C-alpha positions in Angstrom: 169.4 109.4 77.3 167.0 111.4 79.3 163.9 112.4 77.3 162.0 115.3 78.9 159.0 114.9 76.5 158.4 111.3 77.7 158.6 112.4 81.3 156.0 115.1 80.6 153.7 112.5 78.9 154.1 110.0 81.7 153.5 112.7 84.4 150.3 113.8 82.7 149.0 110.2 82.4 149.8 109.6 86.1 148.1 112.8 87.1 145.0 112.0 85.1 144.8 108.5 86.7 145.1 109.9 90.2 142.7 112.7 89.6 140.0 110.3 88.2 140.6 107.3 90.3 137.2 107.5 91.9 135.6 107.0 88.5 137.5 103.9 87.4 137.2 100.3 88.6 139.3 97.2 88.2 138.0 94.3 86.2 134.6 95.9 85.6 133.4 93.0 83.5 134.4 90.5 86.1 132.3 91.4 89.1 133.3 89.0 92.0 130.9 87.2 94.3 132.7 85.9 97.4 130.8 83.4 99.7 130.8 84.7 103.2 128.1 82.5 104.8 126.5 79.3 103.8 123.0 78.7 105.2 122.5 75.3 103.6 122.5 73.6 107.0 119.3 75.4 108.1 116.0 73.6 108.2 114.2 76.5 106.5 115.2 78.5 103.3 116.3 82.1 103.9 114.1 84.5 102.1 115.5 88.0 102.9 118.4 89.8 104.4 118.1 93.2 106.1 120.3 95.5 108.1 119.2 95.7 111.7 121.5 98.4 113.0 125.1 99.5 112.6 126.6 96.2 113.6 124.1 93.5 113.1 121.7 91.9 110.5 118.3 90.3 110.8 117.5 87.4 108.6 114.1 85.7 107.9 114.1 82.0 107.0 111.1 80.1 105.7 108.8 81.1 102.9 105.7 78.9 103.3 102.4 80.8 103.7 101.3 78.9 106.8 104.5 77.3 108.0 106.5 78.4 111.0 109.3 80.9 110.2 112.6 81.4 112.0 114.2 84.8 112.6 117.9 84.9 113.0 120.0 87.7 114.5 123.6 87.5 113.3 126.9 89.3 114.1 129.0 91.2 111.5 130.4 88.0 110.2 126.9 86.7 109.6 127.2 84.0 112.2 124.2 83.2 114.3 123.7 85.0 117.6 120.1 84.5 118.4 117.1 82.8 116.8 113.4 82.7 117.4 110.7 80.5 115.9 107.6 82.4 114.8 104.4 80.4 114.4 103.3 82.4 111.3 104.8 83.6 108.0 107.0 86.7 108.6 106.1 89.5 106.2 108.5 92.1 107.4 110.7 92.9 110.4 112.7 95.8 111.9 114.8 96.3 115.0 113.6 99.1 117.3 116.1 101.6 118.9 115.9 99.8 122.2 116.9 96.4 120.7 113.4 94.9 120.5 112.4 93.3 117.2 109.0 94.1 115.6 107.6 91.5 113.3 104.7 91.8 110.8 103.2 88.4 110.3 100.7 86.8 107.9 97.9 85.5 110.1 94.3 84.9 109.1 92.8 84.9 112.6 91.7 87.8 114.7 94.1 90.3 113.1 96.9 89.7 115.6 99.3 90.5 112.7 102.1 92.0 114.7 104.6 90.6 117.2 107.1 92.2 119.5 110.2 90.2 120.4 112.2 91.1 123.6 115.8 92.2 123.2 117.1 88.9 124.5 114.7 87.0 122.2 113.2 85.2 125.2 109.7 86.6 124.9 107.2 87.2 122.1 103.9 89.2 122.4 101.4 89.1 119.6 99.1 92.1 119.1 97.4 94.4 116.5 97.0 98.1 115.9 93.9 97.5 113.8 95.5 97.4 110.3 93.6 95.4 107.7 96.6 93.2 106.7 100.2 92.3 107.6 102.0 95.7 107.1 105.3 96.6 105.6 107.5 98.2 108.3 109.8 101.3 108.2 111.7 102.7 111.1 111.6 106.5 111.5 113.5 108.6 114.0 110.4 109.2 116.1 108.3 106.2 115.4 107.2 103.3 113.2 105.6 103.6 109.7 103.3 100.8 108.8 101.9 100.3 105.2 99.2 97.8 104.5 99.2 96.0 101.2 96.5 96.1 98.5 94.7 92.9 97.6 94.1 92.0 101.2 91.3 92.5 103.7 90.1 96.1 104.1 91.3 99.4 102.7 95.0 99.9 102.2 96.4 102.2 104.9 99.6 104.2 105.6 100.0 104.9 109.4 102.6 106.1 111.9 102.9 105.0 115.5 105.2 106.0 118.3 107.4 103.4 120.0 104.6 102.6 122.4 102.4 101.8 119.4 100.1 104.8 119.9 98.8 106.0 116.6 100.1 109.4 115.4 98.3 109.6 112.1 96.6 107.4 109.5 95.8 107.8 105.8 93.9 105.7 103.4 95.0 105.2 99.8 93.6 103.2 96.9 95.6 100.2 95.6 98.8 100.6 97.6 101.5 98.1 96.8 103.2 97.8 100.2 106.4 96.1 98.9 107.0 99.2 96.9 107.6 101.7 99.7 110.5 103.6 101.0 111.2 105.8 104.0 114.0 108.3 103.7 115.2 109.3 107.2 117.1 112.5 106.6 114.1 114.3 105.2 111.3 112.3 106.9 109.7 111.5 103.6 107.7 108.4 102.7 107.4 107.1 99.2 104.6 104.7 98.1 103.3 103.3 94.8 99.8 102.3 93.8 98.8 99.6 91.2 98.6 102.3 88.5 102.4 103.1 88.9 101.7 106.5 90.5 104.2 107.5 93.1 103.2 109.5 96.2 105.5 111.4 98.5 104.2 111.8 102.0 105.4 114.0 104.9 106.4 111.6 107.6 105.4 114.1 110.3 101.7 114.2 109.5 101.1 112.0 106.4 100.3 114.9 104.0 100.9 114.2 100.3 103.6 116.6 99.2 104.2 115.4 95.7 102.9 112.8 93.2 103.7 111.7 89.7 103.3 108.7 87.4 105.7 106.3 85.7 105.7 104.5 82.4 107.8 101.7 83.8 106.3 99.1 86.1 108.3 99.5 89.3 109.4 96.7 91.6 111.7 98.4 94.1 112.5 102.0 95.1 115.2 103.7 97.1 116.3 107.3 97.6 119.9 108.6 97.9 120.4 112.3 98.4 118.2 114.2 96.0 117.7 111.3 93.6 115.2 108.4 93.4 116.3 105.1 92.0 113.8 102.6 90.6 114.1 99.0 89.5 111.3 97.5 87.4 110.0 96.4 84.1 109.3 98.0 80.8 107.2 96.1 78.1 104.2 96.6 80.3 105.3 94.0 82.7 105.2 91.1 80.2 108.4 89.8 81.9 109.9 88.8 78.5 112.4 90.6 76.3 115.0 93.2 77.4 112.7 94.4 80.1 114.7 94.9 83.3 115.0 98.7 83.7 116.8 100.9 86.2 115.7 104.6 86.4 117.1 107.6 88.2 114.8 110.5 88.8 115.0 113.7 90.7 112.6 114.2 93.6 110.1 115.9 91.3 109.8 112.9 89.0 112.0 114.1 86.1 113.9 111.2 84.6 117.6 111.7 84.6 118.5 108.4 83.0 117.3 104.9 82.5 119.3 101.7 81.7 117.9 98.5 80.3 119.4 95.2 81.5 118.3 91.7 80.7 118.3 89.3 77.9 116.0 89.1 74.8 113.2 86.6 75.2 114.2 85.7 78.8 112.0 85.7 81.9 113.8 88.5 83.6 112.8 88.9 87.2 113.5 92.2 89.1 114.2 91.8 92.8 115.9 94.6 94.6 117.9 97.8 94.3 120.4 99.3 96.8 122.5 102.5 96.7 125.6 102.7 98.8 128.8 104.8 98.6 127.9 106.2 95.2 127.2 102.8 93.6 123.9 101.3 92.5 123.4 97.6 93.1 120.7 95.5 91.5 119.9 91.8 91.6 117.3 89.5 90.0 116.9 86.3 88.0 116.9 85.1 84.4 114.6 82.4 83.2 114.0 80.2 80.2 114.7 81.8 76.9 111.4 80.5 75.5 109.2 82.1 78.2 107.1 83.6 75.4 105.9 80.0 74.9 104.6 79.9 78.4 107.5 78.8 80.5 107.9 81.6 83.0 109.0 80.2 86.3 112.0 78.1 85.8 114.8 80.5 86.8 118.2 79.3 85.6 120.6 82.0 86.6 120.8 84.9 89.1 121.9 88.3 88.0 123.9 91.0 89.8 124.9 94.4 88.4 126.7 97.5 89.8 126.2 100.9 88.2 127.6 104.3 88.8 125.5 107.3 89.8 125.5 108.5 86.2 124.1 105.2 84.8 127.2 103.4 83.6 127.3 99.7 84.1 130.5 99.2 86.0 130.2 95.4 86.4 127.7 92.7 85.9 127.6 89.0 86.4 125.2 86.2 85.5 125.8 83.4 88.0 125.1 80.4 85.8 123.9 77.2 87.3 126.6 74.6 87.3 126.3 70.8 86.7 125.3 70.2 90.3 122.6 72.9 90.2 119.3 73.2 88.3 118.1 76.8 89.1 119.3 79.9 90.8 118.0 83.3 91.9 119.3 86.4 93.7 116.6 87.6 96.1 117.9 90.1 98.6 120.6 92.8 99.0 121.9 94.5 102.2 124.6 97.0 102.8 127.8 95.7 104.3 128.4 96.7 107.9 131.9 97.8 107.0 132.4 101.3 105.6 133.1 101.5 101.9 133.0 97.7 101.5 130.2 97.0 99.1 127.1 95.0 99.7 125.9 91.6 100.6 123.7 89.4 98.3 121.4 86.5 99.4 121.4 83.9 96.6 119.7 80.5 96.2 120.6 77.6 94.1 118.5 74.4 93.8 120.5 71.3 93.9 119.5 68.4 91.6 118.5 66.1 94.5 115.9 68.6 95.5 117.8 70.4 98.2 118.7 74.1 98.2 122.1 75.8 98.5 121.6 79.2 100.1 124.5 81.5 100.6 125.3 85.1 101.4 127.8 86.6 98.9 130.0 89.7 99.2 129.8 91.8 96.0 133.3 93.0 95.5 133.9 96.2 93.5 137.5 97.2 94.1 138.5 100.7 93.3 141.9 101.6 92.0 144.2 102.5 94.9 
């Protein structure tokens, strides 16, 4: 017999599901990692993954301080297109609008800490713009932003150059941590941190400080999306033990909107990177020995991946435990997928028992309800 009350109830449930489908995810406790490229056949160990442009990626392989590094250019499927061997450790790298590749390299000689690679990867020219150390590189619409690290030779510097490497402006700061910097193209803003956890916002046009504030959390990575800043770092004053992985969302004036603690009590939790794409917040890192308070702090056993919503809800998380054939693992780099609304890529490393390393790029799958 037809029951109009049941029809009304089912219709309301269906309407609610359709109206809210962007807020719900399938299998949120079972975040999937799909291997899309295995780099275990390479001579060097991949150390970072970065978007080069709309269709390609750049990858740096090799992590030794004085060993030769290899730069790979891959297609959308992450298969190799070009490679170049660099005689020094690659610190950072960007692809310029004309297809050339700029490399920041660690070199203790006569400050030739930059190299420009031709579009066809056939030529390399080493040079310097007079920065005191190998800089972090950011690509602006009208030039290149270079940020020298603290703890190296000379005074830390933030500078901007045009694409012919003519200096546009230069500012000196005390105690800059160059790995903690971000350039936000739509607004031409630069964000940098010093060793005291103070954040500075700079106008990318002239280097003027437009805002600054401090944080109670020790940050490790920063990104901006819209009018919000996302930080990934440590609480517990950076002791690296306890429930100390922390993700913060701030407005652009430094007001904290939410913070979420991740991690495992007593573990050596290592923050690595944060990425925001399509309204989702991706983070990755590593877990270590549970007895790190007793002094064991470097033997990472698992790598960690989490996906959060813009309002701070953990939508999915995964600890990739080492298996019988592996002894350690760590997730070290994130990059947005080249395909629209298709998640992110993760670079993960597992050490095999015989001393070799298994390095793969994984696709982080977060399927929305259709």
